[in-house]
N, C-alpha and C positions, 0 to 999 in steps of 0.2 A: 071799400076805399074807391073815389072817385077817378078814372080813366080818361082821357081824351087821345086818342086816336087818330092821326092827321094822319092820310089815306085810307081810301074804303076801295084800294085795287089788289089782287089776292095776297099779298100779303096783308097789308092792313084790314081785308077781311078777315081773314085766319086766328090776328090776332086779336081783335075783337071778342070771333064767336070764343077764341079758349077761355078771354077773358070773364065775360057774361060765364061760361061752362064754373069758372071757380070763384064767382059769387062778385065781380066787381059792376058797378055801376059805371057804365061806358058810354063816352058818348065820341062820335067819330064826325072828323071832318072831312069832306070831299067836294074838290072845286066840279069834278064833272056832272052832271044833272043823274045819264044814265046811271054809274054806280052809285051815285045815293042814293037811288032808286032802289037798285037792288038791296042794298046795305038793308034800309029801312023794311021792307019787303019780308027779308028773310031771317032778319036778327033783332033780338030784344034790346035794341041802344037807339039814342037820343043821334038824329043825324043832321048834320047842317050841313048845308052847302054853299061853299065858297072857297078862299085860297087859304089854307092854316096858315102863312107867314103873314098875313095879317093880323095888328093887332084888336080892330074891329072884328072879325072871325074867333077869336082865341076868346074875346072877352065873353062872347055869347055863349061856350060856352064853360066860364066858370073860370078863365086866367084873365085872373086883375088883380088886384092889393087887395087883402080881405077872401079873396074865394077860397074854394073847398076842393080845389081840383091838388090831386096828392102825385099822380105820376103821369108823364107825358110822354108818348112813341109817336114820331115824327118817321113813316116808313113810307113816304111816297118814293117816284123814281126822279127825281129833282133831291140833288144835294146840298143844294142852296134853302130850298123851301125846308127842308129835314133842321139843317142847322139854325136858321133863323126859326122857326116854330120854337125849339129849343130855349135859344138864346132867349125870345119873347117872355118863355114862361119860369125861366129859372129869375128874371128880370123882376115878374111878379108875383115869386113867392114860391111856385112848383117844387117841389122835396126834391125829385127822380125825374129825369129827362133821358129817354135812349133815342140815338138818334142813328137812321141808314145812311151809310155813304157809301158811296162804289170810287170815289177818285180814292186815290193811295194816298196823295199827299195829309190826305184827313183820317187814314189808318192803321198809319206804318206808324205811327208812335203817338204819344199822346196829348204832343203841345197844343193841337189845333182844340181838341176836348176841356183840356184841363184850364187855357184861355180864354174859355168859353162860357163855361161852367156846364159841359154836359157831360152827365155821369158815365155814358156809352158810347162811343159810337164803332157800331158792325157793320161790316162789308161780308153782303151776299159772297163774292168771288172768294174771301178766304173762309167764309164758314161751309159753303161748299167743298175748296179747296181740303179742309179738315175730314170731312166726311170720304171723299175718296183717299185719301193717305190711307185710313181709318181701312178702306175695302179694299186697298193693293197687298198693304204690309203683310197679311198673311193669304195662302192660296186656299185655305178652305171656307173663311169668313162667304158666309152669304148674303148675311145684313149686318148692317152697325151706324150705331147712333153713338157720339160723346156723350162724357157725365162727368159732369162738376170740372167744366172747364177742359175739359183734355184731360183730367188727375186718371179718369177711367172709360170705361167703353161698356157699350151690350155690346154682344157679339152670336149671331145667330148661324151655330157647328154640326155638323151630321157627322154621326159615331162610326166611322169605319169598321173595318171587319181586322180581328185582332189588337181593337184599340184594348188600353189601360183599362178604362171603365166599362167597358163593355162586360155583362155579366157579374159583374162588382157592386155591393153596395155602397153609396155616395160616402160614409162614415170611414170606407175601407181605403176606398181612392185618396182621401185627405188623408188618412194616416202612411200610405205611400208615397205621396209627392207634399208635403208640408209648406213646400217654396211656392207651390204654386196660391197667390194670393187672388182665387177666384171661386164663384159661386152660380147656381144654378139653379135659374128662377123660373124655368117654364122647360115644358118637354113636351113637342107633338109626336104623337106615334101611330101610325096608322090604323092600327087594330082598335084604340079607344081614343076618345076628345082628348084635348091636352090639358095638361095638370102640372099643380108647382110641386115638384120633389119632394122628400125626405131624407132624413140620415140612412132609412134602411132600404129606401129605392133602390133597385135593381134597374140599369140602364141595359139597352139594346142595340146591337147591330140598327143601323141604321133611323137610330132615334136624332130628329131635330133639336137641339138644345138652346136655350137662349141663357146665354153665359153673362154674369156683368164680372169684368175684371181690371185689377190696376193697370196701366197703358204697358210700366216697365215689366209685367209678369207674362203679357199677352201672346209673345214669342213661343211660353214655355206649354200655351191650352192644346197645340198642334199635335205633342206626341202626346196626349191622353186622350186626342179624337180619333188615334190610329194615322196619323199622317206619318210618315217611317223616318222622314228625314226634316229637319225642321226647314222653311222656305224661305227662303233669302233674294230677296230681290234684287236682282242687278240690271235690268235694264228694262224704261217704261219709255213709249210713245203716246206723246199728245197732239189731237189731229186739232186744230186752232188752235190762234196766238190771243185773243180778244184776253179779256181780262182775268177770266174763268182758267186759260190755258196756263197764262202768265203765273198765276198763284198755286195752280197745280205744279208748277216745272219749277218757283224758285222752293217750294217747299220741301220736296223734295232732294232739289242741292244742299238746301241748308239744313235736313234732319237726318240724311241718307250717305255716307260715304263711299268714295268709288263708287257711284250709281251712273248709268250711261242711262241721261236725259235726252230725247230726241222731239225737237217741236217742227209738226210742217204748216205751212201755212204759204195762201196764195200770193197776199201780197207783199210786194219787193219791198215798203217800204216800212211797213211792219216787223219784218223781218229783218230790217237794218236797226229798228228801233230794239228789237227786240236781242238781237245779239250784244248793243253795248247793255241791257239791263242785265242778263241773263249770263254769267261767268264760266257757268260748266254744263250748259245746256245747250246739243250742238242744233242752231236753227236753219231750214232747210225750207228751202219756199218750193210749193210742188201743189199739186190737187190731192186733197187728203184720198178723193174718193177715186184714185187711180188707182189699179190694183201693181200697176207697173211700180210706180212708185213706193207703197208700201214695202213690197217684194224687191226691190233695189235697197231698201232701207235694214231690212233683216226683220220684219214683221212676222216669220214661223221662229225667232228667238225669244221675242219680247216678253217680260213678263206680267207686264200690266199694258195694255192698252185704253186711252182716254178719246172719248170725241168730245170737243168741247168749242164748237161754232155757236154761232146767232143762230142755227137752222136746226130744227128738232127732227125735222126729217131727215137731214144728212148726218145726222149726229147716229140716227139709229142705225141707216145704211152704211157708216162707216165702221161702226161698234159691230156690226153683222159680217163686215165684210174681214175686219181684221182676224174676227174670231175663227172665221173658215180655214181664213189663211193658215190660221197656226198661235195667235196670240194665247197663252195660259190664259188668262184674264180679261174682260173686256168688257168696257163699262160707257154707258152714251147719259152726256148731259141733256133731260130732256122737258122742257118746261110746263108743259101742256098736261091735266090729269089723262086727259083722254087714250096719248100713247101709254100711260102707265099701268093703262089696264091691260095693255096688251106684255105685258114685264115677260110673264110666266110662259109665252106661244111663241117666243123668239129666242134664235141661236144667238145670246148674248147672255153674259152673267146679271149685269144690273143695269136699273138707271138712277138718277140722282136727281132729284128738284132742286134748283139753287131757292125755290121762294119757300120750300118744306124746309133747308136747312137754315137759310134766315129769319123762321119763325121758331123753329127752335133753339136758334141763338141767342134772337131778343127775350122769348121767357128763361130761357135761362140767366137773363142778366137783370129780371125785375127785381128790385131791391123790396124785400118786406122785413119785418122785426120776426124778435123769437117765437111768434106767438103764428106764426101763417107758412104755408108751404110752397113750394115752387110743382108745379105739377107737368109732364111734360107724358106724351099718351103715344106709348108701342102701340101701331096701326096694326101691323102682322097680326097681334095676340090680342086687340082689344083690351090691354092694359095699360095701367097708367106706373109711373114711375116718380115719386114721391121727395121730395127735398127738402128735406124738413130741420128745425132747431127745437132741440127736447127744452123748456121752460122751466123756470123754477117750480111752478104749479103742474108740471103735469103728471096726468096720472099714471105713467109709467115709469117717473122718475123714480132710481131707488132700486126696479125692478128687473128679475131677471126677465131672459127674453122666451125662454120656456114657459116662463108663467103667464107668459100672455095670450097663450095658445092662439095665435096667429094662422094657424094653420086650419084648414087649404086655401084660405083668401088669401094671405100676404105672407110676407116674408122681409126680415132684415136685411140690406145684403151689403152695405159699406157701413162702416164708425168715423167720423173726426173726432178724436179727441185731441184739445189743443194740435201738437204738427204731427201726430200720429194719425197715419188711417188704415186703417183694418177689416177684414173680414168676420164680423162676430163668431162665435157659438151660441149654441142654447145655454151657460150658462153666465155669458154676458153681460153684467148689469150696466142699465143706463143711465146715464147721470146728464144733471141740468145740465146744459151747455152741449152736449153732443150734439154733433151736425149728423142725420142717417138720410140714408137711400133705401126708401122703401117703395118695395115691390106689390102693387095691389091689382088683383082681379075686379078692371072697371066697374063694375055692378055691385060691389061692394065696399066705395071705395069712402063713400060718406061713415059709416060703421066703423070701420077701422081709423079712417080719422080722429074721430072724436074718441079713443083709445088714448090720443097722443098727445091732441091738441086741449087746454081748459077753456071751456067753456066760458064767457061771462053773461050779460046781461041780451046780447045781443046772438048769445048762439057760438058755435065755435067757429073763430074768425079763420079763413082762407086766404089763400093768396087769389 
């Protein structure tokens, strides 16, 4: 598949890299000569230096009548460039277009996307707000990633003392709690290398488990992992009233009943505007780094604190301060990768990168036919989550999962059959048209994918 990526910044670079890794023929358009040179040097792509909103530049990339480009992803930091690039591509016959859009009027509903013919407009702020909501929704989550457009999520949770699943085979736990629609895909244990568990695997206190669960069932996981009382999110505090802070506050307003949301920002004009746009959030004018301000607003009784300003260093500092003052969970929005390397050394719970959230959202929306696969990397464990549809000629169609002998390299996590989504068992028979979520240890992805995707003259067709 020939794909054009408009924008070679952090997001565009990483999107292009993922597409190359998955077999795409990629062309990157970047106006800045220094960025273009970096992309050219580090990635196996064709690079065109120029404005991706100009028809002449797009034509050089093959976007013209009769061209062979199937997908355009516009992810510069300018909405107008992204939208115009997608519009020109659609007019030229490109089948699929995806645009990054920061302004809320473009992403609050599909009016603009439908009018222009853009398949998806993706908001980085909305994407990172979803990640933050996942991480705050349960007290014991260490990392979290949304799957299948938010229907399910991958959670990392550690088994506590006295947990139901400690010391029991997993198949026995499933028999005891059949109402929990979830599956453990990977386990990290101090005394040995990480591994994919089986039904007879006995887990122990302290094991770090990566669990895929339907979001509607996620709250049931904490009891299994030894949290005595289900965590109920009552109060959150947001530092910074920019686009991310606004999206976080609005998401909690919409999704949680009777929650106390407080947002602090120093700019009085911004506070006034936010007061008119957020109906349930208490807007406070003040310095987010002022200990007295945080204490006066009850930071010691906050379930979740999120630092979302435009300054990475300030976000880290404030998140650490909030944790020290008593916030149960503290998260910092951090854009620079250098700071992410310090995450485990600092007294905060997590750092969230908007660029990573946006890249993940873009990759989820890339459209494929039934012979393709959407792959996303789980960085913490060097693994892949693969989203694919079983075609009529797939080698696995009509077979029981137990007969595929995927262990210890992979595990089928979820199956969507028509309108039903369920965690499969070993005796589940896979059918053509089934959408499946497949967990694969990264070094084995080609071997496993060849079992699911019918080969043609050009080999296995992948995203």
